[in-house]
N, C-alpha and C positions, 0 to 999 in steps of 0.2 A: 135039459139037465137042470135041476134046481140048485139053489145055493149050497145046500149041505153037500150034495154030490160033487159039485165043482170044487169046494174047499177040501173035501176028502181026497179027490184026485190030485189036487195041488200038493198036499203034504205027503201023499203016497208015492207020487211019481217023480218028484223033483227033490234035489238035495237042499232042502230048505234050511237045515242046520248050517251048512256051509254058506248059503246065501246070507243068512242072518249074521254069521260071524264076520263076513266081509262088510256088511252094512255097518255093524257096530265099530269095526276097525276104522272104516272111512269116516264115520261120524265123530268118533271120540279120539282119534289120533291127535296127540298133543302137538302144538306148534314147536318145531325144533329147527335149528339152523344147521341142517345136514343134507347134502345132496343125495347121499345114499338113502336116508330115511324118506326123503321126498320121492325118490324113484320107487321105493317100496310102496309108498302110499298110492302113487299113480298107477302102478301095476295092479294093486288091489281094487282101485276104483274102476279101472278098465274091465277087470274080470267081473266085478259086481254088475256093471252095466250090461255086459254080454249075457250073463246068466238071467238078468231081469228081462232082457230083450227076448230071450228064448221063451220065457213064460208068457210074455206079452203077445207073442205071435201064435201061441198054442191055444188061447182061450178067447172067446168073444169079449170078455171083460178082462183081458189079459193084463193090462197096465195096472188096474186096481189089484188084481190077484198078486202080481209081482210085488207091489208095494206092501201088501198084507204079509206075504211070506217073508219079506226082507226085514220086517219089524216086529213080528209076533210069533210065538210058538204055536204049535197046533192047539194046545190047551187054551191059551189066551184067545186064539181066534174063535174056537168053538164056544167059549164063554161069551164072547162078544156076539156071536150069532144067536145064542140063547137070549141074551139081553135085548137084542133087536127084535126077536120074535115076541118077547114079552111086552116091551114098551113101545116099539115102533117109533122111537124118537132118538135123536142125536143129543149128546151132551153139549150144552151151550154155555157152561160156566164151570170152573174148577174152584171148589171151596176147600182149602187145605190148611190143616194144622201143620206145625213145623216140628216141634220137639217130639221125638219118639214116633213121628209119623213120616215126614220126609227125611228126617235124619235120626240116627239112633246112637246114643252114647256108647252102647256096647258093641255095635256092629260097624259104624262108619266114622269113628273118631269124632263124633258130634259134628260132622260136616255133611251137607247135602251131597250125595254122590254125583259125579259129573254126568253119569247116564241120566239120572233123574232131572238134573238141570237142563240137559239137552232135550229130553222129551217134553219138558214143560215149555221150552222155547218153541219147539216144533208145533205143539198144540196151539200155543198162543199165535203163531204165525198163520194158522188156519182160521183165525178170527175168534178164538175162544178166550174170553176174559179170565184173568186169574184173581181170585180173592184169597189172600193169606189171612187166616183166622186164628189168632193166637192169644195167649194170656200175657205175652211179653210186652215190653214197652215199644212205642212207635220207633224211637230212634234206633234201638237195638235191631229190630226187625228190618227196618228200612236199610240199615247199613249192610247187613249180610245178604239181603236180597239184591241190592245193587251190585255187591261183590260177586254174587253167584249168577244172576241173570242179566246184569248190565244196566247201565243208566237208561239206555234207550227204551228197553222193555218196561222198566219200572215207571218211566215217565211217558208211556205211550198213550195214556188216556183210557186204557182197558186193563188196568192193574190197580187193585185196591188192597189196603191193609185194614183189617178189623183188629184192633189192638186192645190189650187189657181185657180180653174176654167180652168185648162188646161195649166198652165205655166210650170208644171213639172210632171214627172211620177216616182213613186218609186215602184219597184217590187223586193223585197228581194230574194236573191238566184240566181240572173242572172248575176253575174260577172260584167263586164264593163257596162252592160245594166241595172244594178240594179237601177241607178238613171239617168234619162234623163232630162237634163235642157233645155227644149224646148225654153225658153225665150232667150237663147244664140244664137238661130238661127235667131233672129229678126235683121232687118237692124239697123245699128248703130244710125241712126237719131231717130228711135223710142225708142231705149234704152236710148238715151240722154234725151228725153222728160221725161221719167219715173224717170231718175236719178235726174233731176232738181226738179220735183214735190216732190219726196221723201225727198230730202234734205231740202225743205222749208216748207213742209206741216204742221209741228208743230211749227217750229221756227217763221214762218211768220204769224201764225194765231192770231187773236185778243185774248187778255188775257182770257176773259171769255169763249170763245170757246175752247181754249187750255186746260182750266181746266175741261171742260165738255166732252171732247173726248179723245180717245187714238188711237194710230196707231197700227193696227194688225201686228204681227210680220211676215210679208210676205217676201219671197225671191224676188218677183218682183212686183206684183200688189200693189197698194196703197189703203188701206182700212181703213176708219175711222169708229170707233165703239163708242157707247155712254158709258159714265161712269154711266149709270143708267140701271135698269132692262129692257132688250129687250122687246119691246111691250108696255112699259109704256108711259104715256103722256109726261113725261120729256124726254124720249128717242126719241120720235117722234119729239119733238120741236128741240132738238139739232141736230138730223140727218138732218132735213130739212134745218137748218141754215148751217150745215156742207156741205151739197150738193151744196149749192150756192157758198160757199167758195172754194170748190174743183173744181167746174167748172171754176170759175174765175182764180184760180191758174193754171189750165191746159191751159186756153186761153193764159195767159202770157208766160207760158213755151213754148208753141208751137210757139208763135210769136217770141220769142227769138232764137229759134233753127232752124227756117225756113230761109234758105239763102236768103238774100236780104230784109228781113222784119225788123229785129232788134226789138227793143221794140215796136215801133209803126211806123215802116218804111213805111208801106202801109197805107195810110189814105183814108177812104171811108166815105162820108157824110152820116149822119143818114137819116131816112125817111123824117123828116121834114126839113132837110138841115141846122139845126141850130147848131149842134155840131158834132165833129168827133167821129166816132165809136172807141171804145177801144177794145183791144184783148178780154177783158172779155165779151163784147157784142157779139163778133163773136161766142165765145164758147156758150154763153147762147142761142143765136139764133139757132145755129146748133143743140144743144142737145134738146132744146125745140121742134124743128121740128121733131127730131128723136123719141122722147118718150113723149107721152101725160102726163104721170105721172110726168115727170120732168117739163114739161110746167106748170102743175098745182101747183107744189111746188114753182116755180119761181113767179107765179102770187100771190100765198098766202103769200109769203114773201115780196111782193112788189118790186121784182127784175127782172121784165120783161126786155128783151133787148131793147136797143135804136135803133136797126136796125132789118131788116128782114133777112131771110136766103140768099136772093139774094145778100146781101151786103157783105157776107163773101168772102174774096179774094180766088181765086182758089188755090194758094199754101197752104193757111191755111186750106181750106176745104179738100184738099187731105190728109193732115195730120190727121185731125179729122176723116176722113173716116176709119182710121186704129186704132182708139182709142175708146174704149167703156167707157161710164159712166154708172155705175150701181146704182140704187136707190132701197133700201129695206126698206120699211116703218118701222120706229121705230127700225131699226136694224143696217143698214150700208149704207154708201155711198162710192163708190170706182171707180177707173179707172183701166181698163185692156186693153190688146191688142186684137183687133178683128182678128189679124192674128193667135192668139192662143185662143182657146175656148175649152169647154168640149169635143166636138166631136174630135178635134185634139188630145187631151190627151187620149181619149178612144181608138182612132185608134192606137196610139203609144203603149198603154198598151196591147191591143190585139195582136199587132205585137210581143212584148216581150214575151207574154204568148203563142205565136204560134197558135193562133186561126185564121185560114185562111178564114173560112166560118162561120162567127158569126151569131147566132140567139139568141139575148140577151133579157133578161128582163130588161127594162130601167125604173127605178122608180125615180121620182123627183117631185118638186113642183114649181120651179121658171122658169123664162124665159131662163136662161142658161141651165137648164135641158131640156127645150123644144127643143133646138137645137140638143141635143143628140137624142131625140125622133124622130125628123124630119129626122135626118140622118138614123136612124134605119128603118123608113118607106120608105124613098126614095131608100135605098139600099136593101130593103126586108130582113133586118137583125135583126128583133126582134119585141117585143111587148112593149107597153107603159102602165104604171100604175101611178096613182097619188092619193094623199089624197084629200078628199072633199074640204079642205080649200086651195087648190093650186091656183095659179094665174089663172085667167079666161082663158087666152090663152092656158095654159097647159090643163085645164079641157076640153076646146073645142076640142083640139087635141085628147085627150084620149077618149072622148065620140064619136068622129067621127071615131075612129079606132075599138077598142075592148071593150070599156066601162069598163075598169078595174079601177074603182074608189072605194076607200076604206075609212073607217072612220079614223079620226086622231088617231094615235097611234096603228093602226091595220094593219101594213104592213104584219104581219104574214098571214093574209087571202089571200093575193096575192101569197106569197111564198108557201102556201099549194096548191093553184090552179096550180102553176107551177110544184110542186112535182107530182101531179096527171097527169098533161099533159105529163111529162117525163115517168111516168109509163105506160101510155096509148101508148106512142110511142114505148116502148119496148115490149108491149103485142102482 
C-alpha cells in the first residue's frame, strides 16, 4: 500500500478529529493550580496515548501515522504529501514575518496565538532554526519573542532575528557574529542621506504632523508611525500626510548630498515650462513612478509632482535607485536602503546559522516579504505561505507556487503542514 492509500485509510478508518482535539488539549492546557484540572488533563493524556497506540499497532509505519493524525487535518496532511511529491525535501529553516503573519491585529488581539508558539517550539525542537524577519526594531522583536518562546529558545544558537527589513541580523550565541550591522557596509553617501533625514524628520515637520506621528526607534531605517490605532481612519490620514512629507524630505536630503547639486544646483524646467522643479518634485515623480500606491496617495493629497520622471537629473535618479520608500496604509511610512533588504538579511542569518543548502518555509504578508519569497523560488530554496489578507502581489506569488494561503491568525495550519512534510521526508 503506497503512502496516499495509507493516509487515506488513516483518516477514513479512525476518529482523527477526536485524536487531534485530545492532542491540542494536552499540548495547550494552561498551567493551573487545581487537582481537578490536573486529573482531567491526565485522563485526556491517557486517552490520547491509547488512541495513538491503537493506530501504531495497525500500520507498518504506525507511530509516524499516529503522530501525523494527532497534529494535522486530512487537508493539511495531503497538502504535505503533495509538497513532498513535488520537492522531495524537508524544510530546514523557518523564515517568518511577525505582524499580520504570525499575529493579526484583527484576529488575535495582536498577540501570537499560543498554538502558533507551541508549534514553533515543537519544530525548533526537531532541529529546525527559526529566523524572524521583520521591519521592526531589534529590541521590540527580541522582547516579545523571549516572552512568547522563552529565553532558552531565543538563546539556543539556532534562532536569529533579521530586523528593520534587513539592516541588521541578531543571532545570539555566535560570538562576534551575534550581531551583524549590515547597514555599516553601505557606501558613505547613502549613510549620509539617512543621517540627514533622521536628524530632521521630526524637528523639521509641521507642528500638527509632529504631534500626530512618532519616529520608530530604528538603528538605521527612518520609519514614521501614527499616534493613533493602526488601521484607524485617523492613522490612515496622518500616514498619508506623513508619506508626502517624508518623500519631500528625502528629495531635499538627496539633493544636498549629491556632489555638484547643492540645494537646487541642477535646475530643470517643469512640464509646462513655467517654473523650476524642486528636489521635492524629483522625489515625488520618481517614487510615484515606482509605486502606484504612492502615486495614489500623492494624488489624493493634492501633491502630484510638477514634473515627470524624465525630468529627474541622472545623479539624483541614481541615488533614488538605491533608496526605498515604503508605504503601509494606516500603519507606517518609511525609507530604507535597497542595497539592504530582507533577502540580504536572511542570507546573512542563514550564513551565521550554518545552513548551506536552505529549504525554508517563508511566511509573510507584505512586499518586503515577497522579495524573500522570490529569492526562495529563484534559488529553489523553499516554500512561500501568506495570510488571505496579504498584499495582492504576495497572494499572487503564493497562489502561483504552492497555494499555501491561510486565514488571518491561523499560521499554525501551515506549521502543521510543514511538520507533516518533514515526517514524510523521514518516513
